[in-house]
N, CA, C and O atoms as a GROMACS GRO file, in nm:
protein
  336
    1MET      N    1  10.558   6.898   3.008
    1MET     CA    2  10.670   6.992   3.009
    1MET      C    3  10.715   7.023   2.867
    1MET      O    4  10.673   6.959   2.770
    2MET      N    5  10.800   7.122   2.858
    2MET     CA    6  10.851   7.168   2.730
    2MET      C    7  10.952   7.070   2.673
    2MET      O    8  11.049   7.036   2.739
    3GLN      N    9  10.930   7.026   2.552
    3GLN     CA   10  11.028   6.944   2.483
    3GLN      C   11  11.097   7.032   2.380
    3GLN      O   12  11.032   7.114   2.315
    4GLY      N   13  11.223   7.016   2.367
    4GLY     CA   14  11.298   7.095   2.272
    4GLY      C   15  11.407   7.015   2.206
    4GLY      O   16  11.425   6.897   2.235
    5VAL      N   17  11.478   7.080   2.120
    5VAL     CA   18  11.592   7.019   2.053
    5VAL      C   19  11.710   7.026   2.149
    5VAL      O   20  11.730   7.127   2.216
    6LYS      N   21  11.788   6.918   2.156
    6LYS     CA   22  11.908   6.921   2.239
    6LYS      C   23  12.023   6.975   2.153
    6LYS      O   24  12.059   6.915   2.052
    7PHE      N   25  12.078   7.088   2.194
    7PHE     CA   26  12.183   7.154   2.118
    7PHE      C   27  12.321   7.123   2.175
    7PHE      O   28  12.334   7.062   2.281
    8GLU      N   29  12.424   7.166   2.101
    8GLU     CA   30  12.561   7.157   2.149
    8GLU      C   31  12.575   7.239   2.278
    8GLU      O   32  12.503   7.337   2.298
    9GLN      N   33  12.667   7.199   2.363
    9GLN     CA   34  12.690   7.270   2.490
    9GLN      C   35  12.718   7.418   2.468
    9GLN      O   36  12.676   7.501   2.548
   10LYS      N   37  12.788   7.452   2.359
   10LYS     CA   38  12.823   7.591   2.332
   10LYS      C   39  12.699   7.680   2.316
   10LYS      O   40  12.701   7.796   2.358
   11ILE      N   41  12.593   7.627   2.258
   11ILE     CA   42  12.468   7.703   2.242
   11ILE      C   43  12.414   7.742   2.380
   11ILE      O   44  12.373   7.856   2.400
   12TYR      N   45  12.414   7.648   2.472
   12TYR     CA   46  12.363   7.676   2.606
   12TYR      C   47  12.453   7.776   2.679
   12TYR      O   48  12.404   7.860   2.754
   13GLN      N   49  12.584   7.767   2.656
   13GLN     CA   50  12.676   7.862   2.718
   13GLN      C   51  12.654   8.002   2.661
   13GLN      O   52  12.656   8.101   2.735
   14GLU      N   53  12.633   8.010   2.530
   14GLU     CA   54  12.607   8.141   2.468
   14GLU      C   55  12.475   8.198   2.518
   14GLU      O   56  12.463   8.318   2.539
   15ASN      N   57  12.376   8.111   2.538
   15ASN     CA   58  12.248   8.158   2.591
   15ASN      C   59  12.264   8.211   2.733
   15ASN      O   60  12.198   8.308   2.770
   16LEU      N   61  12.350   8.149   2.811
   16LEU     CA   62  12.377   8.198   2.946
   16LEU      C   63  12.436   8.338   2.941
   16LEU      O   64  12.402   8.423   3.023
   17ILE      N   65  12.524   8.362   2.846
   17ILE     CA   66  12.582   8.496   2.828
   17ILE      C   67  12.472   8.596   2.791
   17ILE      O   68  12.469   8.708   2.843
   18LEU      N   69  12.381   8.556   2.701
   18LEU     CA   70  12.269   8.644   2.665
   18LEU      C   71  12.186   8.677   2.788
   18LEU      O   72  12.143   8.791   2.805
   19LYS      N   73  12.162   8.578   2.874
   19LYS     CA   74  12.084   8.599   2.996
   19LYS      C   75  12.154   8.699   3.089
   19LYS      O   76  12.093   8.792   3.141
   20LYS      N   77  12.285   8.677   3.108
   20LYS     CA   78  12.360   8.759   3.203
   20LYS      C   79  12.382   8.901   3.153
   20LYS      O   80  12.369   8.997   3.230
   21VAL      N   81  12.416   8.915   3.025
   21VAL     CA   82  12.455   9.046   2.971
   21VAL      C   83  12.335   9.125   2.920
   21VAL      O   84  12.324   9.245   2.947
   22LEU      N   85  12.246   9.058   2.847
   22LEU     CA   86  12.136   9.130   2.782
   22LEU      C   87  11.999   9.106   2.846
   22LEU      O   88  11.903   9.175   2.813
   23GLY      N   89  11.991   9.010   2.936
   23GLY     CA   90  11.863   8.983   3.003
   23GLY      C   91  11.760   8.917   2.913
   23GLY      O   92  11.640   8.934   2.933
   24VAL      N   93  11.808   8.841   2.813
   24VAL     CA   94  11.717   8.769   2.722
   24VAL      C   95  11.759   8.623   2.714
   24VAL      O   96  11.871   8.588   2.749
   25THR      N   97  11.668   8.538   2.667
   25THR     CA   98  11.699   8.397   2.646
   25THR      C   99  11.635   8.350   2.516
   25THR      O  100  11.522   8.387   2.485
   26VAL      N  101  11.706   8.267   2.442
   26VAL     CA  102  11.650   8.206   2.321
   26VAL      C  103  11.612   8.061   2.347
   26VAL      O  104  11.548   7.998   2.263
   27ILE      N  105  11.650   8.008   2.462
   27ILE     CA  106  11.610   7.874   2.504
   27ILE      C  107  11.489   7.891   2.596
   27ILE      O  108  11.494   7.969   2.690
   28HIS      N  109  11.382   7.818   2.569
   28HIS     CA  110  11.262   7.829   2.652
   28HIS      C  111  11.298   7.803   2.798
   28HIS      O  112  11.371   7.708   2.827
   29PRO      N  113  11.247   7.885   2.889
   29PRO     CA  114  11.282   7.870   3.031
   29PRO      C  115  11.249   7.733   3.090
   29PRO      O  116  11.311   7.692   3.189
   30MET      N  117  11.154   7.661   3.032
   30MET     CA  118  11.115   7.529   3.085
   30MET      C  119  11.174   7.414   3.004
   30MET      O  120  11.133   7.299   3.021
   31ASP      N  121  11.269   7.442   2.916
   31ASP     CA  122  11.329   7.337   2.831
   31ASP      C  123  11.418   7.247   2.915
   31ASP      O  124  11.518   7.292   2.971
   32LYS      N  125  11.381   7.120   2.923
   32LYS     CA  126  11.455   7.023   3.005
   32LYS      C  127  11.594   6.993   2.950
   32LYS      O  128  11.679   6.942   3.022
   33ASN      N  129  11.618   7.024   2.823
   33ASN     CA  130  11.747   6.995   2.762
   33ASN      C  131  11.856   7.094   2.803
   33ASN      O  132  11.975   7.067   2.783
   34ASP      N  133  11.817   7.207   2.859
   34ASP     CA  134  11.915   7.309   2.896
   34ASP      C  135  11.980   7.272   3.030
   34ASP      O  136  11.914   7.279   3.134
   35PRO      N  137  12.106   7.232   3.029
   35PRO     CA  138  12.171   7.192   3.155
   35PRO      C  139  12.198   7.310   3.249
   35PRO      O  140  12.233   7.289   3.365
   36LEU      N  141  12.183   7.432   3.200
   36LEU     CA  142  12.213   7.550   3.280
   36LEU      C  143  12.086   7.619   3.332
   36LEU      O  144  12.094   7.732   3.380
   37THR      N  145  11.971   7.553   3.322
   37THR     CA  146  11.843   7.614   3.360
   37THR      C  147  11.841   7.666   3.502
   37THR      O  148  11.800   7.780   3.525
   38GLY      N  149  11.883   7.588   3.597
   38GLY     CA  150  11.874   7.627   3.737
   38GLY      C  151  11.986   7.716   3.786
   38GLY      O  152  11.988   7.753   3.903
   39LEU      N  153  12.079   7.751   3.700
   39LEU     CA  154  12.195   7.830   3.741
   39LEU      C  155  12.154   7.972   3.778
   39LEU      O  156  12.085   8.040   3.701
   40THR      N  157  12.194   8.018   3.894
   40THR     CA  158  12.165   8.153   3.939
   40THR      C  159  12.255   8.250   3.864
   40THR      O  160  12.376   8.230   3.855
   41LEU      N  161  12.193   8.356   3.811
   41LEU     CA  162  12.271   8.453   3.733
   41LEU      C  163  12.348   8.547   3.825
   41LEU      O  164  12.472   8.544   3.827
   42THR      N  165  12.280   8.627   3.900
   42THR     CA  166  12.344   8.715   3.999
   42THR      C  167  12.244   8.739   4.110
   42THR      O  168  12.124   8.721   4.092
   43LYS      N  169  12.293   8.778   4.222
   43LYS     CA  170  12.205   8.806   4.334
   43LYS      C  171  12.122   8.931   4.310
   43LYS      O  172  12.009   8.941   4.359
   44SER      N  173  12.177   9.026   4.235
   44SER     CA  174  12.106   9.151   4.211
   44SER      C  175  12.000   9.141   4.101
   44SER      O  176  11.915   9.229   4.089
   45THR      N  177  12.006   9.035   4.020
   45THR     CA  178  11.910   9.019   3.912
   45THR      C  179  11.789   8.943   3.964
   45THR      O  180  11.796   8.822   3.985
   46SER      N  181  11.679   9.014   3.984
   46SER     CA  182  11.560   8.948   4.036
   46SER      C  183  11.459   8.918   3.926
   46SER      O  184  11.369   8.835   3.945
   47ARG      N  185  11.472   8.982   3.812
   47ARG     CA  186  11.374   8.958   3.705
   47ARG      C  187  11.419   8.843   3.615
   47ARG      O  188  11.538   8.817   3.598
   48GLU      N  189  11.321   8.776   3.559
   48GLU     CA  190  11.348   8.667   3.466
   48GLU      C  191  11.392   8.723   3.332
   48GLU      O  192  11.347   8.830   3.292
   49PRO      N  193  11.481   8.653   3.261
   49PRO     CA  194  11.519   8.698   3.128
   49PRO      C  195  11.399   8.695   3.034
   49PRO      O  196  11.309   8.612   3.050
   50VAL      N  197  11.396   8.784   2.938
   50VAL     CA  198  11.289   8.790   2.839
   50VAL      C  199  11.310   8.677   2.738
   50VAL      O  200  11.417   8.665   2.679
   51TYR      N  201  11.207   8.597   2.720
   51TYR     CA  202  11.213   8.484   2.626
   51TYR      C  203  11.184   8.535   2.486
   51TYR      O  204  11.078   8.591   2.460
   52LEU      N  205  11.279   8.515   2.394
   52LEU     CA  206  11.264   8.558   2.255
   52LEU      C  207  11.215   8.439   2.173
   52LEU      O  208  11.293   8.358   2.124
   53GLU      N  209  11.083   8.431   2.158
   53GLU     CA  210  11.021   8.315   2.095
   53GLU      C  211  11.060   8.299   1.948
   53GLU      O  212  11.084   8.187   1.903
   54SER      N  213  11.065   8.409   1.873
   54SER     CA  214  11.100   8.395   1.731
   54SER      C  215  11.247   8.355   1.714
   54SER      O  216  11.281   8.286   1.618
   55ALA      N  217  11.333   8.398   1.805
   55ALA     CA  218  11.473   8.355   1.800
   55ALA      C  219  11.483   8.206   1.834
   55ALA      O  220  11.565   8.135   1.777
   56ASN      N  221  11.400   8.159   1.927
   56ASN     CA  222  11.397   8.017   1.960
   56ASN      C  223  11.352   7.937   1.838
   56ASN      O  224  11.408   7.831   1.809
   57ARG      N  225  11.253   7.986   1.767
   57ARG     CA  226  11.204   7.919   1.646
   57ARG      C  227  11.315   7.911   1.541
   57ARG      O  228  11.333   7.809   1.476
   58GLU      N  229  11.389   8.021   1.526
   58GLU     CA  230  11.500   8.025   1.431
   58GLU      C  231  11.609   7.926   1.472
   58GLU      O  232  11.669   7.860   1.387
   59LEU      N  233  11.636   7.916   1.602
   59LEU     CA  234  11.735   7.822   1.653
   59LEU      C  235  11.691   7.678   1.625
   59LEU      O  236  11.772   7.595   1.584
   60LYS      N  237  11.563   7.648   1.649
   60LYS     CA  238  11.512   7.513   1.625
   60LYS      C  239  11.513   7.476   1.477
   60LYS      O  240  11.521   7.358   1.443
   61ASN      N  241  11.506   7.575   1.389
   61ASN     CA  242  11.513   7.548   1.246
   61ASN      C  243  11.653   7.506   1.202
   61ASN      O  244  11.672   7.458   1.091
   62ASN      N  245  11.751   7.526   1.290
   62ASN     CA  246  11.891   7.492   1.262
   62ASN      C  247  11.947   7.408   1.377
   62ASN      O  248  12.039   7.451   1.445
   63PRO      N  249  11.892   7.287   1.398
   63PRO     CA  250  11.930   7.208   1.515
   63PRO      C  251  12.075   7.160   1.517
   63PRO      O  252  12.125   7.118   1.621
   64GLY      N  253  12.142   7.165   1.403
   64GLY     CA  254  12.280   7.114   1.398
   64GLY      C  255  12.387   7.219   1.419
   64GLY      O  256  12.505   7.187   1.414
   65ILE      N  257  12.348   7.345   1.443
   65ILE     CA  258  12.451   7.447   1.458
   65ILE      C  259  12.528   7.428   1.588
   65ILE      O  260  12.474   7.378   1.687
   66LYS      N  261  12.652   7.467   1.585
   66LYS     CA  262  12.738   7.450   1.702
   66LYS      C  263  12.759   7.581   1.779
   66LYS      O  264  12.808   7.580   1.891
   67SER      N  265  12.720   7.693   1.717
   67SER     CA  266  12.732   7.824   1.780
   67SER      C  267  12.628   7.917   1.720
   67SER      O  268  12.598   7.910   1.601
   68MET      N  269  12.571   8.004   1.803
   68MET     CA  270  12.470   8.098   1.753
   68MET      C  271  12.528   8.191   1.647
   68MET      O  272  12.455   8.239   1.560
   69LEU      N  273  12.657   8.216   1.654
   69LEU     CA  274  12.720   8.306   1.557
   69LEU      C  275  12.732   8.244   1.418
   69LEU      O  276  12.761   8.314   1.321
   70GLU      N  277  12.711   8.113   1.408
   70GLU     CA  278  12.715   8.046   1.278
   70GLU      C  279  12.604   8.095   1.186
   70GLU      O  280  12.621   8.101   1.065
   71LYS      N  281  12.490   8.129   1.245
   71LYS     CA  282  12.372   8.167   1.167
   71LYS      C  283  12.344   8.315   1.182
   71LYS      O  284  12.299   8.361   1.286
   72LYS      N  285  12.372   8.390   1.077
   72LYS     CA  286  12.348   8.534   1.080
   72LYS      C  287  12.201   8.563   1.103
   72LYS      O  288  12.167   8.660   1.171
   73THR      N  289  12.112   8.480   1.048
   73THR     CA  290  11.969   8.504   1.065
   73THR      C  291  11.928   8.493   1.212
   73THR      O  292  11.843   8.568   1.258
   74LEU      N  293  11.987   8.400   1.285
   74LEU     CA  294  11.958   8.385   1.428
   74LEU      C  295  12.007   8.507   1.504
   74LEU      O  296  11.934   8.563   1.586
   75PHE      N  297  12.128   8.548   1.476
   75PHE     CA  298  12.186   8.666   1.541
   75PHE      C  299  12.100   8.789   1.513
   75PHE      O  300  12.073   8.868   1.603
   76ASP      N  301  12.059   8.806   1.387
   76ASP     CA  302  11.973   8.918   1.349
   76ASP      C  303  11.838   8.913   1.419
   76ASP      O  304  11.786   9.015   1.462
   77THR      N  305  11.781   8.793   1.430
   77THR     CA  306  11.651   8.776   1.495
   77THR      C  307  11.658   8.814   1.643
   77THR      O  308  11.567   8.879   1.695
   78ILE      N  309  11.766   8.775   1.709
   78ILE     CA  310  11.783   8.809   1.851
   78ILE      C  311  11.780   8.960   1.870
   78ILE      O  312  11.707   9.011   1.955
   79PHE      N  313  11.859   9.031   1.793
   79PHE     CA  314  11.867   9.176   1.811
   79PHE      C  315  11.744   9.248   1.759
   79PHE      O  316  11.706   9.352   1.811
   80SER      N  317  11.682   9.193   1.657
   80SER     CA  318  11.557   9.250   1.607
   80SER      C  319  11.449   9.240   1.714
   80SER      O  320  11.375   9.336   1.737
   81ASP      N  321  11.439   9.124   1.780
   81ASP     CA  322  11.342   9.104   1.887
   81ASP      C  323  11.368   9.197   2.005
   81ASP      O  324  11.276   9.250   2.066
   82MET      N  325  11.495   9.216   2.036
   82MET     CA  326  11.532   9.302   2.148
   82MET      C  327  11.494   9.448   2.122
   82MET      O  328  11.456   9.521   2.213
   83LEU      N  329  11.506   9.490   1.997
   83LEU     CA  330  11.479   9.629   1.962
   83LEU      C  331  11.331   9.656   1.936
   83LEU      O  332  11.288   9.771   1.932
   84ALA      N  333  11.254   9.549   1.919
   84ALA     CA  334  11.111   9.566   1.888
   84ALA      C  335  11.033   9.613   2.010
   84ALA      O  336  10.912   9.632   2.001
   0.00000   0.00000   0.00000
């Protein structure tokens, strides 16, 4: 299975917002450290969120951050990946 860095709870909550609002995820879908993995987003959302691998790499490069907004490079990578 996927091993990853265990982040602050806020990171996982922010990722849930990304999933619900933008349909993307920066946490690998099979990451066992994500306590919100099995959470159902909405009944109308049948597609899986798009996994942003380079944003996940950027997140792993900063394992001590407490919020995605702390790192401008992570925020930029997320939106860059979405627009690509």
